N, C-alpha and C positions, 0 to 999 in steps of 0.2 A: 723658837719662840713664835708665839702668835703673834699676828699685827693687831696693833690697839686701834679702839674704834674711839672716836667723841662725836659725840651727839649734841647738835646746839637746836635751839628753839629761838624763833624772833617772837618775841610777845609783843603786843600794842605798847608799850610802853618801851620808851628808847632803851633797853637795855638787852643784854646779850648774856644769858644763862648757861654754862655749860656743864657738863658732866663727864672727866673722862677717868678711865681707866687704864693708864699708861705705866710705862716706867720711862724716867727719862735716863738720859737725852732720845729725843725722837724727832722725826720730822712729822710737821702737822702741815697739811695742805688746806684748800677753802675751796666752798663752791662760787657761783656766781656772785657776785656784789658782796663779797663778803672778803675780810683782809684781816691776818693777824699780827698783831707787832709783840715780840717779846723783850721785854727791858727788865735789867735787874731780875732776871729770872720770872718776872711775870709775865705772861702772856695776853695781850689786850686784842680783843677784837671788835672788829667796827665795820660799818658797810662802807663799802670802795664804790664813791661815786663816781669814780674815775671810768668806772667800768661800764658806765650807762652811756650810749649811744641816743645822740640827739637825733628827733626824726618825724615825721608829720604823722597825726592824727587823723586815720583815715575812717573810723568809724568811731565815733563817741561814743555808741550804745557799747562795743565793744573793748573800750580801752578804760583801764581803772587806774583810782590813783588813792595813796592811802592819806587818811585825815585823821588829825587827833582830836577826838571828842576830850574837850577839857571837862567837862563836866562828869564824864563816866571815867575820863584818866586813861583812855586805850585808843588806838589807833583802829578807824574804821575805813573799808574799803567799799571807793562808789566808785560807779561810772561816769565818766564828764559829762553823757549825756544826762543824766537823773542829778548832777550837780548845778549844772547850768539851767535846769527847768525847775527844779525843786520848788523855788520859790516864786516863779512866776504865774501869769493870769491864766485861768484855767482853759478859756479859750485860745491863748498861745501853745500852753501844753498838747492841747487837741491838734493843732496844725503840726505842732512840733514831732507829733506821735505818727504823722503821717507819712508813707513811703513812696508810694506813687507818683505820679505826673498829672498835671492835669489843671483846670480852673477850679480853686477855693469855694466850697459851698457851706454856709452854716446851717446846717439842719434842725438844730435846737442848742441850747445854753451850754456852752462848752464842748459841743460836737461840730464836728467839721467832717464835709467829705470831698473826694474829687468827684469834678464834673466836665463833659465834654460837649459843647454844642453838637446837635444832632439835627439837621435838613429833614425838610418834608420830604414823601415819596416823588414828589416833584416841583416844579417850577423854583427850586431855591437850592443852590448847593455852597458848602462850606468848605474851605482851604483851611488846615491846621485848627480843626474843631476844639482842640485840647490847649491850643497856643504855646504848645510845648517846641514846635521849631520856629516859631514865629506869631505875628499877629494874626487873629482869627478875621478870614477876609471871607463876605458874602456874596453872591454871584446868582443872577436871575438863570434860568436854564427851563427848557422845554415850552410850554405855551407861552410864559411870562415873557422869555426871552423872546420870542415871535413878535408878540405885543409890542415889547420896548422896543423891538427892530422897524416898528413900522416908522415911515419916513414922511408921509402924507397925510392928508385929513380924510374924513369918509367913514364910511361904514365898516368895522373891524367885523371880518368874518373868519372862523375858522375852516380853512379848506382842507387840511389833512392834521396826523397826528403833528402836533407842533409847530404846525405851519399856519401862519394868519397872515391873508392878504386885505386891499383894503377896493369896497364895491359903492358902486353908487346907486339907485333906483334908475331907469332908464325909461321912458316913456315907450310903450307899445302902440299899437294899431289903436285910434280913436279915442287917445287919451293924450292928458301932458303930465308932466311931473313937476312941482316945483319943490327946490331946496331939495336934491335927489341924494345928495352926500349928509345930507343933516348937519352940516357944519353952520349955516347960517341962522338955522330955525328947524321946526318940526318939517316934516315931509308932507305934501299934499299932492294929491292924483286929483285929478278932473277927467272927467268924459269930453271928449270933442266929435265922437263919430255921430252924425245924427240918427243913424239906427239905434246904436246903445242909448243915445239918450231919449229916444222915442219909448225904447223898452224900460227905460228908468220911470218914465214918466207916469205910466201906467199904475192902476191902484189892483192890486190883485185882491182875487174873491175866489169864492168855491166854485168848482165846474165851471172854472173859466181858463183860456186856453191863450196866451199873447198870439199875434199874428200881424204880418207887416199889412196897410191899407196903402202903402205909396212908398215913395221917396222919401225916408225919413220921418215916417209916421206909421204908428200901430195901434192896434186895439185889442179889444177882448172876443173873443169869441167862446160860444159855450162849448164844453167837453163834456159829454155826458157818460152815464156809468157802461152805458154798453159799447161806446167809442174805447172806453178804458180796457174793458174787458176783451178788446179785438187785439190792443196791439201791445199787451202783455204775454201775447201766445208766442210759446217758445219758439215755433215752427207753422209751415204751411199745413199741416193735415191740423193742429190745432186751431188755427184761423178757420180752416174751414167746417170745422166741429160748432165753432162760434157762430160762423153765418148759416149753420145749417146747409150746407152744400157737401157731404162726405160723398164722396166716388167712391159706385156701387151701393151706396144707401140711398142717398138724395137725388146725385146726379149720375149721370152714365159716366163712365171713364173714357177718354179719348180713343179712338178707334182709327186707326187708318184705313181700313176696309169701308168704315161707317163714312169716313171724311170723304173719301174718293166717291161714295155713293152719292151723298149729298151734293158733290159738286158736278152730278150729272144733269144734264138739261135735256136730253132725248127722251125717247120711249123706245118701249120694248121690253127684253128679259135682260135684267143683269148679270153679267158672267165675272166673277173674279179672274185676272190674268194674271195677278203676282201679290205680292205683300205689298196693300196699301192702293192696289190698283185695280180698274175694274173697266168694263166697257160693254156696250148695248149689244145684245145679240139678237138675231132672228132664226129661230127652225127652220132651215131651207132643205126642201123633200130633193132626193136624187132625179137624175134625168128620167129614170123611170121605176115603176115597181111602188111607190108610194107618194102621196098628195099630203100638203100639208094645207092647213086653213088657220087663218090667225096665227100665223108664225112668231109675231110677236108678241102676243098676249094683250093686245091695247083694246082690241074691241070684244075680248072674251078668251075662252082657254083655247091655248094652240090645239089643234084637232088632228091627228094623223089617217090615213084612210089607205088603204091597201089598192094596187093601179096594176094595170097591163098583165105580164105572166104571173106576178105574185096574186094578183087580185084573181085571174082565174084557176089556179091552182087550189086557192081559198074557196073558191065557190062552187069545186068539187062536191060530190055528194056519196058517190062511190066509192068502193074499195078496190085496189089493185094497182097494176102498173100505170103511172102517168107517162102520157103521151103526149107530146107537143105536136100538134095538126098544123098549125097555121101562127101568124104573128099576135100574140095574148089570147092563145087560145090552146087550150087543153083538157084531152079527153082520159077515160080512166079503161083499161084493158088488163089481160090476164096473160098475155104470151107476149116475147119477143121476137120477132121474124130474124133468125141469124143470117141469112140469107141475106136481105135487103137491108135488116137494120143495125148490123156490126161490119163496119167499115176496116176493122184492123185483127190482127189475129189475138185468140183468146183463149191462151194456155190453162186447160183444168184439167183434173183428174176425172172427173165424169159430166160432162154437158149434155141436157136431152137423152140419156141414155144411149148416146152415140158408140157405134159397134166402133172396136179397136181403141177405146180410149184407157190410156195408161198412166201410170206416174209420168211417163219419159217423153208423154206427146203431148201435142197441141193444138188445139182447133183453129183452123184456117176460116178467114174470111168468105171462100167460097161453100163453108159448111161441110168439109170433110177434116178427120185427124191427121195428122201429120207428125212425122220423127224429123226433128230439126238437123238438118246436114253436118258433117262434119267434115276437116279437110280433106280426107280422103275418102269421106262418105262410110267407112267400116264402123271407127268405134266414135258415135257422138255421145251425147249425154249419156252416162252411166252412173247407175247407185250402187257402191261398194257391196252392199248388204242384198238388195233386191236381183242384181244381174251378176254378184260374183260369188254369193254365198258365206261372206265375214258375218260374224255373230254382233262384235262389239258389244261383251257383255262382260270386261275387266272390273272388279270389285277392289276394294281396298278396306282393310279391316283393321282395327287397333286391338287385338286378343290376348289374353293372357294365355302365354306361350309354354308348353312342356313337351321336351323330346330331349330323350338321352343320344348321346355322343355315338356315334356308329349305328343307332337305330333309325329307321325309316316313321315311325310309329308317331304322329304327331297328335298333340292334343290342342286346339286354340279356343278358348273359353270365349265366346262373346261372336266367333263366325257362326255362320247359317250354312253348312257344306248339305248337298243335294247329292243323290244318287248319279244326277248327271254331270256332275263336276269331275267324274272319273276322265282322264285323259287331257285334263286342262293343265296349262301351263299355272305354275305355281312360284312365291318365292316367300322365303321367313328371314326376317330380319334377326341376325345374331347366332343363326343354326350353322353358317359354312363355316367352312375353314378359318381359323385365327376370331372367330366371332363377327365373321363378315355376314354375306347373305347366302342362303341357301337357294340357289334357282333350278328347278325342276320340275317333274309332272306328278300329278296326283295318279297314284297307282289303283288306289281303290277306298270304297266308300264304308265307314262304319255309321257314324251316325253325323248330327248336325256340328258338333264340337270335335270329331275324330275323325282324320282321314290317313290313308298308309300310301307314304310318297314312294316316289320311283328312285330314290339317292336315300342314301345315310346324313344323319347330321353329321358334322363336324367338330361342333362344339354343342354341348349340352347346356339347355334354357331350362331351369326351372320355375315355372311359374310368374312370368315375367311380363311384364306389358311389351310387347313386340308389334309391329306392323306386319301383316300377311297378306299379300295381294295375290290373285289366282283370276284367271277367266279361259277361255276358248281360245286355241291357237290359230290367230287368222293368218298366218304366213302364209297357206297355201293359196286362201283366196285374195290374198293382195297381190301376191305374184303373179295368179292368171290374169287379175287386172291390169297389171304393169306388163305381162307378155302380149297381151291384145293391144296397148297401147302403142308399143313396140314395135308391134308388126304394122300397124297404121299409119305409124309416126306423128301420130296425134290424137288426140280426145280430151275428153271433160270427166272426171270422178266426181261424184258428189258424196261426201260420206257425213251419212246420218249420226244425229248423237250417240256416242257410244264410245266406249273404251277396247282401241282394238290392240289385243295382244299378239307381239312378234318375237321372232327370234331373229333370223334374217332376210333380208327383202333382196331382189333382184335389184341389177342398175337399171334407171329409168333413160332409156336413150332418144324416148318422144317428146316430141313440143305438148306438153301436154299441160291440164289445170287440175288440179285438187283443190279442193273447198268444202270447208266444212261448215256444222251448225253454230259454230263459234269459239275461241280459243280456248275457253273452259268447258266445250260441250263435245267435241269430236277431238278424242285422242287417240294419239298412236303411242303404246308402252312397251318398250324393248326387254326381253328377257335375256338378253343376251349382253356379259360385263364387256366385250372388248369387239364387237363388229362394229362397222358404219350402221344406224337404223336405214335412212334414205340416202340414197348415191344416185344423181341425177345427171348423164352426160347430156343431155338434150337441156333444151329450154324448158324450166318446171316454172308452172306459176301456182305456188300452196298460199291459200288463204284462211284465215278464219278457222284455224287447227291449233291442239296442243301435241306437245311430245315429251314423254316423261319415260324414266325409266323404272325397273320392277320395284326397286326401294330406294333411300337416298344411300349415299356413299356406294352404290353398286357397280356404276360405269367406271371402269379403271383403264380404256381406251376406246378407240372409233371415236366417230362424230356423229352426232343426231342427223346432221344434214350435211351431205358432201354434194359441193355444185362445180363439177370440172366443165360444164357445158358455159353456153354465153346467152347475156338476157335473161338471167332468171328472174322472176319476182317473187320473192316471200314476204306475206304483209300480213300483219295481226295474228303472228302464232309466238304462241308461248313455248317456252322450252325450261324445263326445270330436271334438277338432279343428272345434269350431264357429265361426263367426261370433259369432250370439247363439244360446243354448240356447232359452229357453222365452220365449214372449210369452203373456200372460194378461191379457184385457180382460171376460172372464165372469165371472159369481159364482157363489163357491165354491168354485172350482176348486182341486184339491188335489195337489201331488205330493210323494210321499216315497219316501225309499230309494233315491236318486238322487246319482251324482254326473255332474256336467258340468266336463269338466277339458279339458287342453289348449286352451283358446281362443285362437282367433287373434290374434295380438298387435295392441297401437294402432298402431304404427308402419307394418302393413300394413293394417290396417283400421281406423281410428281409430273410438272408439265401442263397440269390440267388446266382449262381457261375457256373463252367464250366465243370469240371469232378468230378465225385464222384468214391472212391475206397471203396466197401462194401466187400471185400471176396477175396480170393485166390490171382490172379495175373493179372494185368493188365500191357501190353506193351503198350509204347506210344513212337511216334517214329515223329519227326518234326511237333508237335501238339500246336497251338497257342489259348491263352484261354485270356479275357479280356473284360472291358466295352467298352465305345465309348468316354469319357468325363475327362478331368483332375477335375472337379466338385467332392469334397468330397463325398457329400452325396449321388452322384447318381452313384458312383461305385458299383458293384455287390461286395457281402461279401468276396469270395473268387475266387481263380482260381483252383487250384485245392484241394481237399479235400480227405485225407485217415481215414476212420474211423476204418478198420478191413482191413487186408491180406497184399498184397503186389504191390509197382509201380514200375515201372523199365521204367524211363522217360529218353531219348535223344535227345536233341537238343530240348528243348519244351520253351515254354515260356508261363509267365502269365503276363499281362499289364493291368494299369488302374482298379486294385483291390484293396479293402481293406486289404488282404493277399494275397500274389501271392501263396503260398502252406502252408494246415494246418495238420495236426496229429493230433487230440484230440480225442482218444479213451476213451469212460467213461467205468465204472466198468464193467468189463466181456470182454474186447474188448482190443484186443493185434493188433497192428502193426508191423510186423514181416518183417521187410525188405523195405527201400525206397534206390533207386539208381536213383541220378539226375548228368546226365554227359552233361555238355556242355549246361546248360540250361540257361535261363535269367529270373528272377522275377525282372521285371522294374517299374520304377512308380507304386508302391504299396504303399498304405495310411501309414498302420502301420505296416504291417510286410512283409518281403520278404519273409520268410518259418517260421513258427510256430510250435514247437512240444510240448507239454503239455498235461498232464495225471493228472487224479484224481486217489484215490484209487481205486484199482480192474484195473486199464488200465495200457498198456505198449506201449512202443516203443523201438524197439531194431534193429540193424544191421542198420544203416544208412549210406549212403556215400553220399557225396557231392562233385562233384570235376569239376573243369573249368566252374563255375558257377557264375552267376552273379547277387546278388542280388540288388537294389536300392531303397530303400522306401523314405518316407518323401515328402508330400505334403502340403499345406495350413497350414503352420505351425504345424504340426503334429509330434510329438517325434515319428519317424518311426525305427523300428528294424529291422536290417539286418538278422540276423538267432536266432531264442531264442530257447533253449533246457530248460524245465521247469518241474521238479516233484516236486516241492516243494509241492503241494495240495495231493500228495498221488501218488501211482501208481510209476514205475520205467522205465527211460529211461538209456539205456546204447548201448555200443558198437558202436560209432559214428566217422567216418571218415570223415574229411575236408582237401579237397587237393585242391589247386591251384584254388581257389576262388576268386571272388574281392568284396570288400563289399563296396559300395559308399553310401551316402545320400544327396538327392534333398534340403534337408533342412538343410544346412551347417551348424555343430556344434550342432546339436540336435540329441537325440537317440541315440542307441548303435548299435554298429555294428555286433558283436557277443556275446552273454548272454549266458553262462552256471547257472544251478540253480540246485539243488540236489545232492543225494550222489551215491557212484559207478558209475559215468557216463561210466567209461572206455573209454573216449574222445580225439583221436587227431586230432589236427589241428596242418597243416604243409604246408607251400610253399603258402599261404594265403596273398591276399592284402588288408587290411582293412583301407580305409579312401585315399584321396587322398586332394589335392588342391582345395576349394572350394567345396569338397564334401565329409569333415569329417562328423566325428560325435562328440557329446559329449563325448565317451568314446566308444574307440575303440573294448575292448575284456574287458567284466565284467564278473569276476569270483565272482558269489554270494556268499554271508556269508555260511560257511560252506558246500561249494560245493564241493566234494572229486573226486579223480584218473580222474586227466587231464593231458594232454601232448599239450602244446600248443611251438612250436619248428618252427624255422625257417620261421616266418613270417613277411610279413614288413608291421608296421604300422605308419602311417603317416598322418599328417592333421588332427589328431584330437584333441578337447582340452585338453583330458586325452588318453594317448594310451592304457595304461594297468591299470583296478582297482582290486585289490585281494580283497574281502571282509573279514569280519572278521570270524574267525575258520575256513575258508579254509585249506583243507588239502591234504596229497597225492598228489601232483602234481608237475610238472617240468614247468618251463617257461625259456626258454633256447635260445640261438643264434638267437632272434628276431631281426630286426632293427628298433629304435625307434624314427629316427630323426624325425625332421617335427612338433612333437605335443607340444601342451603348455607345458604340465606335461607328464614326459615321461613313470613314472610307480610309482602305490603308493600300497601299503598294510596296511590293518588294524592293524593286528597282526602278531606276528611271530608265521607259524607255527611249527608242531613239525616234520613233514616230508614235509612240500613243500620247493620245490628248485627255486630260481629264479638268473640264472647264465648266463655269457658271452652274455648280451642282449646289440647290439652296441645301443648308444644313450642313456644308463641307467647306466651299469656298466662299468670301477668305477665311482662312484659319488663324490670321493673326501673325503676329511678328515673331521669326525665330531665329536665334544665334546662329551664326555660320562660323566654327571652327576655322581660324586662318590657319593656313599651312605656311611652309617657307617660301621665300620671293624667288622666282614669280609664282602667285599661286594662284590656282585655276579653279573656279568653282563650275559647276553644270546646273542648269535650272532641270527641276522636276518635270511632270508631265502636265503640270497647269502654270501658266503665265505668272513670273514674278516679278517683283520691283526690290532691289539690292542697295541698301544703304550702305555707303562706304563713308567712314567717320575717322576723324584723327590721324594720328602717324603721320608717317613721312611719305606720300606717295608720289611716284615719279611717271607713272603710266597705269591706264585704265585701257585695256583692249577688248572688242566683240569680235572673236574669230579674228585675222589678222590688221585690224584697224583699229589705229590709238582712238578713241573718242574723247579723254580726258587725262590730265597730266596733274590734276592735283586730287587732293582727297575732299571729304564733306560732296560726295554725290549721290545721287539717288538714279541708278541705271535700271531701265525695263528689260527684260529679259522674255523671249517667247520659250515654250516648252523644249526641254532639251539645249539650249542656246547656252554655248560656253560663256564665261566672263573670266580674264585673266588680269590679275594687280599686281604689279611690281613697286617694292617698295624699302626704304631701307629700315624703317621704324613702321612695325605691323600696325595697321588699322583696325579699327573692330567692324564688322561687316554682320549686317542683319538682313532677314530676306523677309517681304510680306507676302505669300502666295494668294492668288485672284482665282 
């Protein structure tokens, strides 16, 4: 059986109607506010008011009530709010309809709105403007508050934003003020100064200017249009234009010379003696020869006249030789009496057609020709051409060369061969073995550009530009001259201008003089690749000559000049393309004003160089030695080399060499004395100067002063000066003063390197490194080096200024300037007797912490003086050596270099050192 359903409708009338479709008995339930009662089989439904709960109405607009409309006979539903207001006044209803908070404002009939008081932008503030949280409260603000805050009387002045103060007018100079604050009445200002009163009493008028006529009196003066046009000018130039005194147009500009002239009060000629100074001068005649009339120009023009001997010469009327026959007396003649009128020797080639006149004789005062005497009287003045048959016809030409390997047939386009060239020496660049120099003779002549050589080419050359040199072989002629001088024991040989081609010359044992027409005029050219060119065991004086090889890179051995005798003098001699320039083993030999250049590269000829000293003393003045290229492999090995003996060099040079100066004695060799003053070792690849020994070798007494060393090229670690005896031997007694150390490879290599023991070296006043020319290390004292003094030097621009190696000792590094280095100074170990003190840029180096070890803890100072600060902890004793100097903490202890300090504690203190 289905569940029965009853539908009940509540109508506006107080009745309940229902319709049920059910079968009784049944259970009947009701919803909210309804009840059902059964009596006598009748079910009665009604509202159950007991189920209504009393409560507050929180919103009249959303709370509803049923109201019986008696006229309509029905119930109507209305909100409580509508019930309360439906019969009210329209304004009240409008007010009741408002939902917000604020002040009520009637905007029209039956229309209201909520308002809130709004304050102006400044001057007034309003608290609670809508009256919601309390009464609306007004307050003054900004400027109004500041004005209201004034407490006294007077003039109100706004001194800043929202800030007001009170002021009074105060009288200034020459006036009085009445009622200055305006409180008692208007302010009144009156003049009291008589000058101002006087000016105030004037009556202004056109073109009138006030001025004072006395104390407290004034009057008016005429102020013209012109005067006004002057004072309105912007500057002095405009004022001068108005006045008509423009400088350079209307008036002369000031000139100090004219002012000096105007100040002169004397008479005579005016001479400007300086800027703005002058003096009166008079032309003064010499003691004889010229007379002066009216020297000051006062009475007329100054007039010069000839007098004495000059007047007599001017008076001569004939022609010929002028002869002074007496004081102020001259005559004209046609001859000179050599017997009576010549009182000294007169060397000429031909005088008065005298018998016996030659190029080698001179005219005596007694009227005879004579030959100058020699030491032995047998070989006096000689001419290598005229007397010994030397030709000196050597030629050099850059030609287009063609020659086949294994062939003697030479084509040299650009040459000018002649039939007479057969038998001459010749050198052809590039045609020798391995592309070297082919040196031989001309076998036969074909034409101006073709000859047949006496030897075959070792390398083919095809239409290439090459140097070809050739000339008469003067070896025999020169050797005959040498033989004559050796036989006589002395002699003089003049070398006229020319190129003298030779192969191998004999040794010169005589005390002879060779003189040329100039270092670029008289040349000795060698065609021997390995032989010495000139060797002299006697005393040779050689000047104004040149020496050359047959071609560049031709010499692979031998010396251009080998001096084994004593007291030779080589002056103003040019040497180019040598393997080695000069060898000196004699005593007191001297070379001066020389250039030894374009030395054969060490790649072609190992150990090539400029000057070799191998005994006794060589003196060198203004001698330049070096290669010809910046290519590292093509530089000679050395510029100067001292194996044994002494070198005294002043203003000498070494350039474009692997080593500028080297002293490398081997076992049993001693270099005793090297002095370089004002020298340059520039553009040297590996070393500017190097001194190194092996066991049994020694170097001593080295002085390098005012010398510049600048190594480093092609990324090579160039070294300025090196002193190294670590391989054995000894180096000592070194003085380095006023030298400059640079490095072209900025930041690599070392400037000064000292290594060895007992050097006894002093370096002072040197400059090591510079911006863009510094070293990796400016001064390096190698490990275990001893006995050196490095003082008052400037070390700058280096990666590290000074490095002292481990074990270095017995040294002083003091008073140096170390600014501008990456690191000023480092040292590996604390020396026992080394000292590093007072170096600007390094000392003081600031405070550094000391790591405190177990008690008793001993700390030893480094090579510089130090102050050690001991703070905190619990300290029972502080000792210097064996003596207790303090027994508590918080002490400052001064230590000498290398001095130990011992601290005994139960609680470790902190320790800080300050290096001085």
